Structure formats: structure tokens, C-alpha cells
C-alpha positions as CSV (number, residue, x, y, z in Angstrom):
1,M,33.3,98.3,-69.0
2,E,29.9,99.9,-69.6
3,I,27.4,97.6,-71.3
4,G,25.1,100.5,-72.4
5,P,27.3,101.9,-75.2
6,I,27.8,98.4,-76.6
7,I,24.1,97.7,-76.6
8,R,23.4,101.1,-78.3
9,A,26.1,100.3,-80.9
10,L,24.5,97.0,-81.6
11,G,21.2,98.7,-82.1
12,R,22.6,100.7,-84.9
13,S,23.4,97.5,-86.8
14,K,20.5,95.3,-85.9
15,T,20.3,93.1,-89.0
16,R,23.7,91.5,-89.0
17,F,23.8,90.9,-85.3
18,V,20.3,89.4,-85.3
19,L,21.4,87.0,-88.1
20,I,24.4,86.0,-85.9
21,T,22.1,85.5,-82.9
22,I,19.8,83.3,-84.9
23,E,22.8,81.3,-86.3
24,V,24.2,80.7,-82.8
25,A,20.7,79.7,-81.6
26,L,20.2,77.2,-84.4
27,T,23.7,75.8,-84.0
28,L,23.2,75.2,-80.3
29,A,19.9,73.5,-80.8
30,V,21.1,71.2,-83.6
31,V,24.4,70.4,-82.1
32,V,23.1,69.5,-78.6
33,N,20.3,67.4,-80.0
34,C,22.7,65.7,-82.4
35,V,25.1,64.9,-79.6
36,N,22.2,63.6,-77.5
37,M,21.2,61.3,-80.4
38,M,24.8,60.1,-80.8
39,A,25.1,59.4,-77.1
40,K,21.9,57.3,-77.2
41,M,23.0,55.3,-80.1
42,R,26.4,54.6,-78.5
43,R,24.7,53.6,-75.2
44,D,22.4,51.2,-77.2
45,M,25.5,49.7,-78.9
46,D,27.4,49.3,-75.6
47,R,24.6,48.1,-73.3
48,P,24.8,44.6,-71.9
49,T,22.8,42.0,-73.9
50,G,22.9,39.2,-71.4
51,I,24.5,37.0,-74.1
52,D,28.1,35.8,-74.2
53,E,28.7,37.7,-77.4
54,G,32.5,37.4,-77.4
55,N,32.5,33.6,-77.4
56,I,29.7,32.7,-79.8
57,I,29.9,31.5,-83.4
58,T,26.8,31.4,-85.5
59,V,26.4,28.8,-88.3
60,V,23.8,28.6,-91.0
61,S,23.3,25.3,-92.9
62,H,21.8,26.0,-96.3
63,P,20.6,22.6,-97.6
64,F,20.3,21.9,-101.3
65,S,20.0,18.1,-101.3
66,P,16.3,17.1,-101.8
67,D,16.7,14.7,-98.8
68,F,16.4,17.7,-96.5
69,K,12.8,18.2,-97.6
70,E,11.8,15.2,-95.6
71,E,11.1,16.2,-92.0
72,A,12.6,13.0,-90.5
73,Y,15.8,13.5,-92.5
74,L,16.1,17.2,-91.5
75,D,15.5,16.2,-87.8
76,N,18.2,13.6,-87.9
77,A,20.6,16.0,-89.7
78,R,19.9,18.7,-87.0
79,K,20.6,16.2,-84.2
80,A,23.8,15.0,-85.9
81,D,25.0,18.6,-86.4
82,V,24.4,19.5,-82.8
83,E,26.2,16.4,-81.6
84,L,29.2,17.2,-83.9
85,L,29.4,20.8,-82.9
86,R,29.3,19.9,-79.2
87,S,32.1,17.4,-79.7
88,L,34.5,19.9,-81.3
89,P,37.5,20.7,-79.1
90,G,37.1,24.1,-77.4
91,V,33.3,24.1,-77.7
92,R,31.3,24.7,-74.5
93,A,27.8,24.3,-75.8
94,A,25.9,24.2,-79.1
95,E,22.2,24.3,-80.1
96,A,19.9,24.9,-83.1
97,I,17.9,28.1,-83.0
98,S,15.3,29.7,-85.4
99,A,17.0,33.1,-85.6
100,I,20.3,34.7,-84.6
101,P,20.0,37.2,-81.7
102,L,21.3,40.7,-82.4
103,S,21.2,40.1,-86.1
104,G,18.4,42.4,-87.1
105,S,16.4,39.4,-88.4
106,G,13.9,37.3,-86.5
107,S,10.4,36.8,-85.4
108,S,8.1,38.6,-82.9
109,S,4.7,38.0,-81.4
110,G,2.5,39.3,-78.7
111,Y,1.3,37.7,-75.4
112,K,-0.8,38.6,-72.4
113,P,-1.9,36.7,-69.3
114,L,-4.5,34.0,-70.1
115,G,-8.0,35.5,-69.9
116,S,-6.8,39.1,-69.9
117,T,-8.8,41.7,-71.9
118,A,-5.7,44.0,-72.3
119,H,-3.7,44.3,-75.4
120,T,-0.9,41.8,-76.0
121,L,2.7,42.8,-75.2
122,P,5.3,42.5,-77.9
123,T,8.1,40.0,-77.6
124,G,10.8,38.5,-79.8
125,F,10.7,34.8,-79.8
126,F,13.0,31.9,-80.8
127,Y,12.3,28.3,-81.4
128,T,15.2,26.3,-80.0
129,G,16.3,23.0,-78.3
130,Q,17.3,22.0,-74.8
131,G,20.8,23.4,-74.9
132,A,19.8,27.0,-75.8
133,L,20.6,28.6,-72.4
134,D,24.1,27.2,-72.3
135,A,24.7,28.1,-76.0
136,L,23.6,31.7,-75.4
137,G,25.4,32.1,-72.1
138,V,22.2,33.5,-70.4
139,R,21.3,32.9,-66.8
140,L,18.2,31.3,-65.5
141,I,17.0,32.9,-62.3
142,A,13.8,31.1,-61.7
143,G,12.1,27.9,-62.8
144,R,13.7,25.3,-65.0
145,N,15.4,24.7,-68.3
146,F,13.7,22.8,-71.2
147,V,13.6,19.1,-71.0
148,L,13.2,16.6,-73.8
149,S,9.4,16.2,-73.2
150,D,8.9,20.0,-73.8
151,I,9.8,19.5,-77.5
152,N,6.6,18.1,-78.8
153,E,4.0,18.7,-81.5
154,S,1.5,20.3,-79.1
155,E,0.4,23.9,-79.9
156,S,0.6,24.8,-76.2
157,K,4.2,25.0,-75.1
158,N,6.3,25.4,-71.9
159,V,8.2,28.6,-72.5
160,I,11.1,30.5,-71.0
161,V,10.9,34.3,-70.9
162,T,13.1,37.2,-69.8
163,K,12.5,38.8,-66.4
164,A,11.8,42.1,-68.2
165,F,8.9,40.5,-70.2
166,A,7.7,38.5,-67.2
167,D,7.4,41.6,-65.1
168,K,5.5,43.4,-67.7
169,L,3.1,40.5,-68.1
170,F,2.7,40.0,-64.3
171,P,3.7,43.1,-62.4
172,D,3.2,41.3,-59.1
173,G,6.4,39.3,-59.9
174,K,4.6,36.0,-59.9
175,A,5.0,34.9,-63.5
176,L,6.5,31.5,-63.0
177,G,3.9,28.8,-63.7
178,K,1.4,31.2,-65.2
179,Q,-0.2,30.8,-68.6
180,I,-0.1,33.3,-71.4
181,Q,-2.0,33.7,-74.6
182,G,-1.9,35.5,-77.9
183,R,-4.9,37.5,-79.1
184,T,-7.1,34.5,-78.5
185,P,-7.1,32.1,-75.5
186,D,-6.5,29.1,-77.8
187,N,-3.4,27.1,-77.1
188,P,-2.0,29.0,-74.1
189,H,1.7,28.7,-73.2
190,T,3.0,28.1,-69.7
191,I,6.0,30.0,-68.3
192,V,8.4,27.4,-66.8
193,G,11.6,29.5,-66.6
194,I,12.7,33.1,-66.3
195,L,15.9,34.5,-67.6
196,E,17.8,37.3,-65.9
197,H,18.4,39.3,-69.1
198,M,18.6,38.7,-72.8
199,H,18.3,40.8,-76.0
200,G,16.4,39.6,-79.0
201,S,17.0,40.0,-82.7
202,W,16.6,43.8,-83.1
203,P,19.0,45.8,-80.9
204,G,17.3,49.1,-81.6
205,W,13.8,47.8,-80.9
206,P,12.1,49.4,-77.8
207,F,11.2,45.9,-76.6
208,V,14.5,44.3,-77.3
209,N,14.7,42.8,-73.7
210,H,11.3,41.1,-74.2
211,V,12.3,37.6,-75.2
212,T,10.4,34.3,-75.3
213,L,12.2,31.0,-75.9
214,V,9.9,28.3,-77.3
215,P,11.0,24.6,-77.4
216,G,10.9,23.2,-80.9
217,K,12.8,21.9,-84.0
218,P,14.0,25.0,-85.7
219,G,15.0,25.1,-89.4
220,S,13.6,24.1,-92.8
221,F,14.7,23.2,-96.3
222,N,13.8,26.7,-97.6
223,W,15.2,28.8,-94.7
224,G,18.1,26.6,-93.6
225,V,19.1,25.6,-90.1
226,R,20.8,28.0,-87.7
227,Y,23.2,27.0,-84.9
228,L,24.8,28.8,-82.0
229,I,28.2,27.5,-80.8
230,R,29.6,28.9,-77.6
231,T,33.3,28.3,-77.2
232,Q,35.6,28.3,-74.2
233,P,37.3,31.7,-73.6
234,G,40.1,32.2,-76.1
235,Q,39.1,29.3,-78.4
236,I,36.8,31.0,-80.8
237,D,39.4,31.3,-83.7
238,A,40.4,27.6,-83.3
239,V,36.8,26.4,-83.3
240,F,35.9,28.7,-86.2
241,R,38.4,27.0,-88.5
242,L,37.0,23.6,-87.8
243,I,33.3,24.2,-88.3
244,E,32.8,24.3,-92.0
245,P,35.0,21.4,-93.0
246,E,33.7,19.2,-90.2
247,M,30.0,19.9,-91.0
248,L,30.5,19.3,-94.7
249,K,32.4,16.1,-93.9
250,L,29.3,15.0,-91.9
251,N,26.8,16.0,-94.6
252,N,27.8,17.6,-97.9
253,G,24.3,18.1,-99.2
254,R,24.3,21.7,-98.0
255,N,26.4,24.9,-97.8
256,V,27.7,26.1,-94.5
257,T,28.2,29.8,-93.5
258,A,29.9,30.7,-90.2
259,A,30.3,34.1,-88.5
260,T,31.0,35.3,-85.0
261,L,28.1,36.9,-83.1
262,A,30.3,39.9,-82.5
263,D,30.7,40.5,-86.2
264,I,27.0,40.0,-86.8
265,K,26.2,42.5,-84.1
266,A,28.7,45.0,-85.6
267,D,27.0,44.6,-89.0
268,T,23.6,45.2,-87.4
269,F,24.9,48.5,-85.9
270,D,26.6,49.5,-89.1
271,A,23.7,51.9,-90.0
272,Q,23.9,53.5,-86.6
273,L,27.7,53.9,-86.9
274,N,27.1,55.7,-90.2
275,I,24.5,57.9,-88.7
276,I,26.9,58.8,-85.8
277,T,29.6,59.7,-88.4
278,L,27.1,61.8,-90.4
279,L,25.9,63.6,-87.3
280,G,29.5,64.3,-86.2
281,A,30.2,65.8,-89.6
282,V,27.1,68.0,-89.3
283,I,28.2,69.2,-85.9
284,V,31.7,70.1,-87.2
285,L,30.2,71.9,-90.2
286,L,27.7,73.9,-88.2
287,I,30.4,75.0,-85.6
288,F,32.8,75.9,-88.5
289,V,30.1,78.0,-90.3
290,T,29.0,79.7,-87.1
291,S,32.6,80.5,-86.3
292,L,33.2,82.0,-89.8
293,G,30.1,84.1,-89.3
294,I,31.3,85.5,-86.0
295,V,34.8,86.1,-87.5
296,G,33.2,87.9,-90.4
297,I,30.9,90.1,-88.3
298,T,33.7,91.0,-85.9
299,S,36.1,91.8,-88.7
300,F,33.5,94.0,-90.4
301,S,32.8,95.8,-87.1
302,V,36.5,96.4,-86.6
303,T,36.9,97.8,-90.2
304,E,33.7,99.9,-89.9
305,R,34.8,101.5,-86.6
306,T,38.3,102.4,-87.5
307,H,37.7,106.0,-86.8
308,H,36.0,105.2,-83.5
309,I,38.9,103.0,-82.5
310,G,41.4,105.8,-83.4
311,T,39.5,108.3,-81.4
312,R,39.4,106.1,-78.3
313,R,43.1,105.3,-78.6
314,A,43.9,109.1,-79.0
315,V,42.1,109.9,-75.8
316,G,44.0,107.2,-73.8
317,A,42.2,103.9,-74.4
318,R,44.6,101.0,-74.2
319,K,44.8,98.1,-76.6
320,L,43.3,95.9,-73.9
321,D,40.3,98.3,-73.7
322,I,39.7,97.9,-77.4
323,L,40.1,94.2,-77.2
324,R,37.7,93.9,-74.3
325,Y,35.1,96.1,-76.1
326,F,34.8,93.8,-79.1
327,M,35.0,90.6,-77.0
328,M,32.2,91.9,-74.8
329,E,30.2,92.9,-77.8
330,N,30.6,89.3,-79.2
331,W,29.8,87.8,-75.8
332,I,26.5,89.8,-75.6
333,V,25.5,88.7,-79.1
334,T,26.5,85.1,-78.4
335,S,24.6,85.1,-75.1
336,A,21.5,86.4,-76.8
337,G,21.8,83.6,-79.4
338,I,22.3,81.0,-76.6
339,A,19.2,82.3,-74.7
340,F,17.1,81.8,-77.9
341,G,18.9,78.5,-78.6
342,V,18.0,77.0,-75.2
343,V,14.3,77.4,-76.1
344,L,14.9,75.9,-79.6
345,T,16.9,73.1,-78.1
346,Y,14.1,72.0,-75.8
347,A,11.5,72.4,-78.5
348,L,13.5,70.3,-81.0
349,N,14.1,67.7,-78.3
350,F,10.4,67.6,-77.5
351,L,9.6,66.9,-81.2
352,L,12.2,64.1,-81.4
353,V,11.0,62.4,-78.2
354,N,7.4,62.5,-79.1
355,F,7.6,61.8,-82.9
356,V,10.9,60.1,-83.6
357,S,11.4,57.9,-80.6
358,G,14.2,60.2,-79.4
359,E,15.6,60.3,-75.8
360,K,14.9,63.1,-73.3
361,M,17.9,65.4,-73.1
362,D,20.0,65.6,-69.9
363,W,20.3,69.2,-68.8
364,R,24.0,68.7,-68.2
365,L,24.4,68.1,-71.9
366,L,22.7,71.5,-72.6
367,A,25.0,73.2,-70.0
368,A,28.0,71.7,-71.8
369,G,26.6,73.0,-75.1
370,I,26.1,76.5,-73.7
371,L,29.7,76.6,-72.4
372,G,31.0,75.3,-75.7
373,M,29.2,78.0,-77.7
374,W,30.6,80.7,-75.4
375,I,34.1,79.3,-76.0
376,V,33.6,79.1,-79.7
377,G,32.2,82.6,-79.9
378,Q,35.0,84.1,-77.9
379,L,37.7,82.2,-79.8
380,A,36.2,83.2,-83.2
381,A,36.1,86.9,-82.2
382,F,39.5,87.0,-80.5
383,F,41.7,87.4,-83.6
384,P,39.6,90.1,-85.4
385,A,39.3,92.0,-82.1
386,L,43.1,91.7,-81.6
387,R,43.6,93.1,-85.0
388,G,41.4,96.1,-84.1
389,A,43.3,96.6,-80.8
390,R,46.6,96.9,-82.8
391,I,45.4,99.8,-84.9
392,S,47.5,102.9,-83.9
393,P,45.8,106.2,-83.3
394,A,47.6,107.9,-86.2
395,T,46.7,105.2,-88.7
396,A,43.1,105.2,-87.6
397,T,42.9,109.0,-88.0
398,R,44.4,109.0,-91.5
399,S,41.9,106.4,-92.6
400,V,39.0,108.9,-92.2
């Protein structure tokens, strides 16, 4: 089939075909970037956290008895709670902690090598006791765990950091035993252990794998005391049922709230799930509207060219020739839109990467989008074109 006559025919109806070209281009750009954003969110949700999420229960003790205002009473209550939780059947480890990982709530700070003039590097940090590593299910790959003497009133602490954070602080890989400071060199901390991998409180944070564990006595009367209970595989439901009554039996001067870490993580990602659903709806709507536009333009072209179709049929054109003509016309218009859309797609992705913390797009995703738009365009044009191909020469001639 000759392309020239089709191009000339399109030139006589520039406006409507230009509009469809722009519509296809915008749809390609928006859809591909939406899918790219959705894929990034899904990867963030599914990436390993280094924590034994499926076997951890979190507990918050909310004290209301005035006795908890006394530091000694609070310390003794915390110790008693940890001993109780560790003694429950099915419990593998338990420890108090200042914030719940993956919860979207916690504390962060910044550190740099002692004496460095560089800017501090951000990290999430948790105050916790000796049993934190077992309670989290994280793996120590260098150095040591906390010991009782680490939990003291000194402002300088022995800390455990993740490998990702250690490598950023000391790119030579020799972080163990080194000292780190905040903005000032006062009260430096010493790195005594390095974790293989762990995520902090905010799963969507760019520095989520920068984590610092600090030995301490977490909790207060105003903010409550948080605990992590790591259960044996398959025992999480049985342990969950025991926690609240046993803790209240031990000390009824507080309220107790328990939740699985998996549920907390799901709640944290609830906003992302809603965004994914919204973006999916936008994609479906855009494709539907673009398809309707192509159907409308092709139908109008068929109606407008009834005489032309009749003439071609009268001189021997087959139904297949008419069908091919309109399908080729649509393919040319769609391809022009795709070509423009490729430029728009990369431009939009550039803006998202540089101004909205987006992710650089994989060219394979764009290739899939191009193929998808060709398929959508051809499917949308097929039935109006088929209707045109079925017009008989006699009917077309009488319609003049």
C-alpha cells in the first residue's frame, strides 16, 4: 500500500489528526511514568528490610499510674516486662526500644567521622537494650553486641550501625572501632558493631538503610515504653493472645497495645497503596479516553469518505484493501504521536527524577509502552475501519 496518498489525505484534515497525535503523546508520557512510579513504590514495599518482620510483635505500654514518673520505678517496670515477655512460651527474644522500625515514626540524627569537616550523614537511631539484635532478627557481621556496661549515663556511647551507614562514613571499609560525632566533636560515639542490613522507621526515606542502635533505657511516662517480641516461627498468634493479659497482670498501672510488625508496616505503606490505586485508575482512564478519540476519528473518517470508499470498491478494491487503508492511516497517526510521546516521556521523567525524588526510567518500560500504544491504537481503529470495509459500492454511490 502506498503511504503517499494516506499522508496527503491526512494533510487535508490536519486539525483532528494533530489533536489525536497530541493525545497519544500525552497518554504515552503519563502512562509510562505512572507505571514507573508504581513499580518503584512496589519495589520499595517488597525490598528486604533485614528484620524478621513476619515473626515480630510490637507492644506499647502506656502508663497512667503516677509511679511511672519515678525513673527507678520505670526502670524496674521495664526490666520486669522484658523478663516476662522473654518467658512467654513461643517467644524467641524480647527487648525495649525507643521506636518501632518501619512504623513511619521515630528519630533521626546526623554523624560524621570524628574531626571531619564534612557535613554529617543522616541516620535513623534507636535507643535499645542488650537484646535488640535478637529481637529484631538482624545479623551482626563485625564487632560485638551490646553488653551491660554499655548501658550507662555517659554522653559518649558504644554504638552499632548498619553496613550501609558504616560504608558511607568510612568508605575504606574500616569503620569498626572508629569514633563518630554530630555537628560538634563533643561526646563522640564509638562503633563497636556492624549490622549486615536493617531498615529504620521510615520505609520511604532515601536513607532508610542508615541505622544506628544506641544502648540505653528507652521509654518515659509521657511517651510510654515500646517493646519488640520475636516469636518462634508459627507461634505469633499464640503469643499475641498472651501479651496483654500477662502484662496487665504484672502491672495494671498502664494500658497495653499490641500489633504485629507486619500490620504496622502495611499501615505505613497504606498511603503508597492508595497512590498506586489512584495511578492505576488514571492509566485506565487515559487509555480509555485515547481509545475513544481514535474510534471517533476513524469513524468520522469512514463516514466522510463514503464516496471515496465506494469509488475504490467500484474499480476493484477489496474489503481488505479498505481495511488496510484505515488501519495504516491510524498506524501513521499513532506512530507520530508515539514519536512525540517519547520526547515527552523522557522530559517528564527528568522532571520527576530531579524535583520529586522519582526514579530514572528503564528503556524497556518505554519500549513496552510504545508497543502497548500501537496495540491500543490498532484495536481502537479496527471496528470503525471494518465497518467502512463492509460498505458496498452501490450503497456508497447512492449516498453521494
